[in-house]
Backbone bond lengths (Angstrom), bond angles and torsions (degrees), N, CA, C in turn:
res aa  C-N    CA-C-N  psi(-1)  N-CA   C-N-CA  omega(-1)  CA-C   N-CA-C  phi
1 M - - - 1.445 - - 1.527 110.27 -
2 K 1.342 115.97 -42.85 1.453 119.26 179.97 1.518 110.67 -64.54
3 A 1.330 116.63 -35.62 1.466 120.01 178.91 1.524 110.63 -63.76
4 K 1.333 116.76 -38.50 1.464 120.20 177.96 1.522 110.53 -64.56
5 I 1.323 116.12 -41.51 1.463 119.96 -179.10 1.523 109.79 -66.50
6 I 1.332 117.03 -41.75 1.458 120.41 178.62 1.523 110.31 -63.01
7 A 1.340 116.19 -42.30 1.464 119.95 178.67 1.526 110.60 -63.02
8 C 1.325 116.10 -42.50 1.466 120.55 179.47 1.525 110.14 -63.08
9 C 1.327 116.63 -43.95 1.458 120.35 179.68 1.526 111.04 -64.29
10 S 1.336 116.70 -35.96 1.463 120.23 177.49 1.518 110.78 -63.94
11 V 1.331 116.17 -44.13 1.462 120.23 178.12 1.525 109.97 -62.75
12 I 1.311 115.92 -42.54 1.460 120.46 179.48 1.528 110.26 -61.51
13 A 1.340 115.71 -42.73 1.461 119.62 179.78 1.526 111.06 -63.94
14 L 1.334 116.54 -40.72 1.466 119.57 177.75 1.519 111.65 -62.42
15 V 1.311 115.50 -43.39 1.466 119.64 178.85 1.519 109.83 -63.57
16 A 1.327 116.75 -41.18 1.462 120.30 -179.38 1.528 110.73 -66.48
17 L 1.337 117.34 -36.46 1.453 120.37 -179.54 1.530 112.33 -69.41
18 T 1.321 116.72 -31.70 1.460 118.93 179.86 1.518 111.24 -68.00
19 G 1.314 115.97 -29.71 1.452 120.83 175.86 1.515 113.75 74.05
20 C 1.305 115.32 151.20 1.459 121.56 177.52 1.513 107.23 -133.36
21 S 1.307 116.15 137.63 1.456 119.18 -175.05 1.524 112.86 -84.49
22 S 1.299 118.23 -32.55 1.461 119.03 -175.66 1.524 110.97 -103.88
23 S 1.312 115.35 156.88 1.459 119.70 178.66 1.524 111.04 -67.40
24 Q 1.316 117.17 -29.14 1.475 121.18 177.53 1.523 109.84 -61.77
25 N 1.335 116.59 -44.73 1.460 120.13 178.19 1.522 111.22 -65.84
26 A 1.331 116.30 -37.60 1.466 119.84 179.20 1.524 110.51 -64.18
27 V 1.318 116.50 -41.48 1.457 120.72 178.32 1.523 110.15 -64.99
28 N 1.313 116.69 -44.53 1.461 120.35 178.47 1.523 111.08 -60.29
29 R 1.330 116.22 -42.29 1.462 120.95 178.93 1.531 110.40 -62.99
30 T 1.319 117.29 -45.16 1.456 121.01 -179.05 1.525 111.21 -65.85
31 L 1.327 116.46 -41.48 1.463 119.61 176.30 1.527 110.55 -61.70
32 G 1.325 116.60 -39.93 1.461 121.00 177.71 1.518 111.82 -64.23
33 Q 1.327 116.35 -40.36 1.461 120.40 178.11 1.529 110.66 -64.19
34 A 1.312 116.13 -43.62 1.461 120.12 179.39 1.526 110.38 -63.34
35 E 1.326 116.51 -41.29 1.466 120.75 179.25 1.532 110.35 -66.63
36 A 1.323 117.12 -39.69 1.473 120.50 178.77 1.518 110.55 -63.83
37 T 1.308 116.94 -43.18 1.464 120.41 178.67 1.520 110.25 -63.33
38 R 1.329 116.34 -41.66 1.464 120.38 179.33 1.523 110.97 -65.34
39 S 1.314 117.09 -38.33 1.463 119.60 -178.58 1.528 111.70 -71.64
40 L 1.319 117.73 -27.05 1.464 120.78 178.29 1.521 112.21 -78.71
41 A 1.303 116.29 -18.95 1.459 120.53 -176.01 1.525 110.76 -70.43
42 S 1.325 114.26 146.49 1.467 119.26 178.10 1.521 110.22 -86.06
43 N 1.317 115.90 174.65 1.463 120.89 -176.49 1.521 113.61 -78.78
44 N 1.318 118.27 -16.58 1.457 120.03 -174.62 1.531 112.70 -92.63
45 L 1.314 116.93 34.76 1.455 121.42 177.85 1.521 110.31 -91.65
46 D 1.308 115.30 164.30 1.455 122.23 178.46 1.534 109.12 -59.31
47 A 1.317 116.29 115.39 1.469 121.55 -174.35 1.528 112.19 -63.03
48 K 1.317 116.77 -36.16 1.465 119.98 -178.51 1.533 110.45 -65.26
49 I 1.334 115.86 -44.48 1.463 119.55 -178.84 1.524 110.62 -68.34
50 T 1.329 116.85 -44.51 1.467 119.17 -178.24 1.524 111.62 -66.90
51 S 1.320 116.61 -36.41 1.456 120.21 177.20 1.528 110.33 -64.14
52 N 1.316 115.58 -43.92 1.459 121.06 178.32 1.532 110.32 -62.60
53 A 1.328 116.32 -42.66 1.469 120.52 179.31 1.519 110.85 -63.39
54 Y 1.321 116.69 -42.48 1.460 119.79 -179.45 1.530 111.23 -65.82
55 S 1.326 116.54 -41.07 1.467 118.64 179.63 1.531 110.73 -64.90
56 K 1.335 116.85 -36.33 1.468 119.48 176.12 1.522 110.63 -65.25
57 W 1.337 116.04 -39.22 1.456 120.31 179.74 1.531 110.85 -63.92
58 V 1.341 115.95 -43.30 1.467 120.36 178.85 1.530 110.25 -63.42
59 K 1.327 116.72 -43.72 1.473 120.51 178.44 1.521 110.60 -62.81
60 A 1.341 116.10 -38.71 1.468 119.87 179.79 1.528 110.31 -63.50
61 K 1.327 116.63 -42.40 1.470 119.32 177.88 1.522 110.70 -61.96
62 A 1.334 116.39 -42.20 1.464 120.03 179.63 1.525 110.94 -64.30
63 L 1.323 116.65 -42.25 1.465 120.29 178.79 1.525 111.04 -64.27
64 K 1.324 116.59 -39.62 1.463 120.48 177.72 1.524 110.42 -61.63
65 D 1.325 115.62 -43.80 1.461 119.85 179.52 1.534 112.08 -64.30
66 D 1.348 115.57 -29.40 1.467 120.17 178.17 1.526 112.49 -83.71
67 G 1.331 116.65 -6.09 1.465 120.02 178.72 1.515 114.79 94.46
68 N 1.297 118.64 7.05 1.465 121.95 178.19 1.527 109.70 -92.40
69 E 1.342 115.93 73.63 1.454 120.37 -173.71 1.524 113.36 -63.36
70 E 1.323 117.42 -41.14 1.463 119.76 -176.73 1.531 111.57 -63.46
71 E 1.313 116.45 -47.85 1.465 120.02 178.93 1.526 110.84 -65.45
72 A 1.322 116.01 -38.29 1.461 120.07 178.16 1.521 110.30 -63.41
73 Q 1.325 116.76 -41.52 1.464 121.82 178.93 1.526 110.59 -59.72
74 V 1.323 115.82 -46.38 1.466 120.33 -178.70 1.530 110.52 -63.25
75 L 1.316 117.16 -46.83 1.463 119.92 -179.56 1.529 112.22 -65.43
76 A 1.319 116.80 -37.68 1.461 119.78 178.96 1.531 110.14 -65.66
77 E 1.323 117.24 -41.18 1.467 120.58 177.17 1.526 110.69 -64.27
78 Q 1.321 116.74 -42.45 1.459 120.06 177.56 1.523 110.88 -62.37
79 S 1.314 116.63 -39.40 1.456 121.30 178.76 1.525 110.54 -60.84
80 E 1.319 116.25 -46.97 1.463 119.57 179.56 1.527 111.23 -63.89
81 L 1.324 116.66 -42.33 1.464 119.87 178.94 1.527 111.63 -63.78
82 D 1.325 116.86 -38.20 1.461 120.11 176.94 1.529 110.80 -62.57
83 M 1.327 116.55 -42.08 1.467 119.56 178.56 1.526 110.71 -65.40
84 R 1.313 116.78 -40.26 1.473 119.55 177.08 1.522 110.46 -62.85
85 L 1.324 116.64 -38.16 1.461 120.62 177.20 1.521 110.29 -63.00
86 A 1.318 117.10 -44.54 1.465 120.73 178.93 1.531 110.95 -61.96
87 I 1.327 116.60 -41.04 1.468 120.55 178.18 1.531 109.94 -64.56
88 A 1.323 116.64 -44.44 1.468 120.40 -179.94 1.524 111.24 -62.77
89 K 1.337 116.88 -41.27 1.460 119.81 177.98 1.519 111.02 -63.32
90 S 1.327 116.61 -40.40 1.459 121.31 179.03 1.529 110.46 -63.36
91 E 1.328 116.59 -44.51 1.465 120.42 178.72 1.525 110.84 -65.01
92 Y 1.329 116.99 -37.76 1.456 121.02 178.00 1.530 110.69 -62.51
93 E 1.319 115.95 -46.74 1.467 119.66 179.52 1.526 111.22 -62.94
94 S 1.313 116.29 -40.23 1.459 120.66 178.47 1.527 110.51 -62.81
95 A 1.319 116.60 -45.50 1.468 120.69 178.93 1.526 110.73 -65.17
96 K 1.328 116.21 -38.81 1.464 120.27 179.38 1.526 110.46 -63.70
97 N 1.331 116.98 -42.79 1.466 120.78 178.54 1.526 111.15 -65.01
98 E 1.316 116.39 -41.34 1.475 120.66 178.42 1.528 109.89 -64.04
99 D 1.331 116.36 -41.31 1.452 120.69 178.09 1.530 110.98 -61.98
100 K 1.317 116.30 -40.87 1.467 120.95 178.99 1.531 110.53 -62.45
101 K 1.334 116.91 -43.33 1.460 120.95 178.97 1.530 110.92 -62.64
102 L 1.329 115.52 -43.88 1.462 119.36 179.74 1.524 111.64 -65.53
103 E 1.308 115.73 -38.33 1.461 120.43 177.88 1.529 111.03 -63.62
104 E 1.317 117.08 -42.35 1.467 121.26 177.62 1.533 110.74 -64.50
105 A 1.325 116.80 -40.49 1.462 120.43 178.52 1.527 110.45 -65.15
106 L 1.316 117.05 -40.21 1.463 121.01 177.97 1.523 110.99 -64.36
107 R 1.325 115.33 -42.40 1.465 119.62 177.78 1.530 110.29 -61.29
108 A 1.316 117.57 -41.70 1.463 121.42 178.36 1.523 110.44 -64.76
109 D 1.333 117.02 -39.23 1.464 120.39 177.38 1.528 110.94 -63.73
110 E 1.315 116.77 -40.60 1.468 120.67 178.51 1.530 110.89 -63.36
111 E 1.329 116.13 -42.88 1.463 119.88 178.38 1.526 110.62 -64.07
112 R 1.318 116.76 -40.80 1.459 121.59 177.69 1.533 110.25 -63.77
113 K 1.310 116.49 -39.89 1.467 121.16 178.90 1.521 110.13 -62.02
114 V 1.326 117.53 -45.09 1.467 121.36 179.31 1.533 110.13 -62.23
115 L 1.329 116.54 -42.72 1.467 120.54 178.81 1.525 111.20 -61.90
116 Y 1.332 116.31 -47.98 1.469 119.77 179.64 1.522 111.53 -64.26
117 Q 1.312 116.71 -37.00 1.468 120.20 178.81 1.523 110.25 -64.86
118 S 1.333 117.82 -40.82 1.468 120.09 178.94 1.528 110.58 -66.83
119 I 1.329 118.16 -38.25 1.483 121.08 176.39 1.511 109.82 -63.60
120 L 1.329 115.93 -45.05 1.460 120.13 179.41 1.528 111.42 -61.77
121 N 1.322 116.32 -40.83 1.475 119.86 178.89 1.517 111.18 -64.25
122 K 1.334 117.00 -40.13 1.455 121.01 178.78 1.534 110.79 -65.21
123 E 1.318 116.64 -41.60 1.455 121.65 -178.35 1.529 111.67 -68.46
124 T 1.303 116.77 -38.63 1.463 119.86 -178.26 1.515 112.67 -78.44
125 S 1.329 117.99 -20.86 1.476 120.21 -179.45 1.508 112.41 -85.36
126 K 1.321 120.02 -5.54 1.476 123.24 179.48 1.476 111.56 -74.17
């Protein structure tokens, strides 16, 4: 997942470096970035955030079609940021769950160590 995000950010950086002279191109680029981020996202993201991001993206496209480039640009950027937030939250939850599993395994190892140490102490004291 992180590799996809890094790849997406690299593409975004390349597009940003090439530059666009008109606001129409800037809006199109931002809408494309938001769509790319949304397409890279997995299905297990926060539904409320992704729904909000998608609705902003749809509104941005409509505003662009109506000629409101500035408002479309802002909404498209917000849409992409919302998707990035959803991805970050998903990664955080995944890391938190993995940390919990590792912590439980460590606790079990510690308990096993204490048990083996007590057996060893009993055996050596005979």
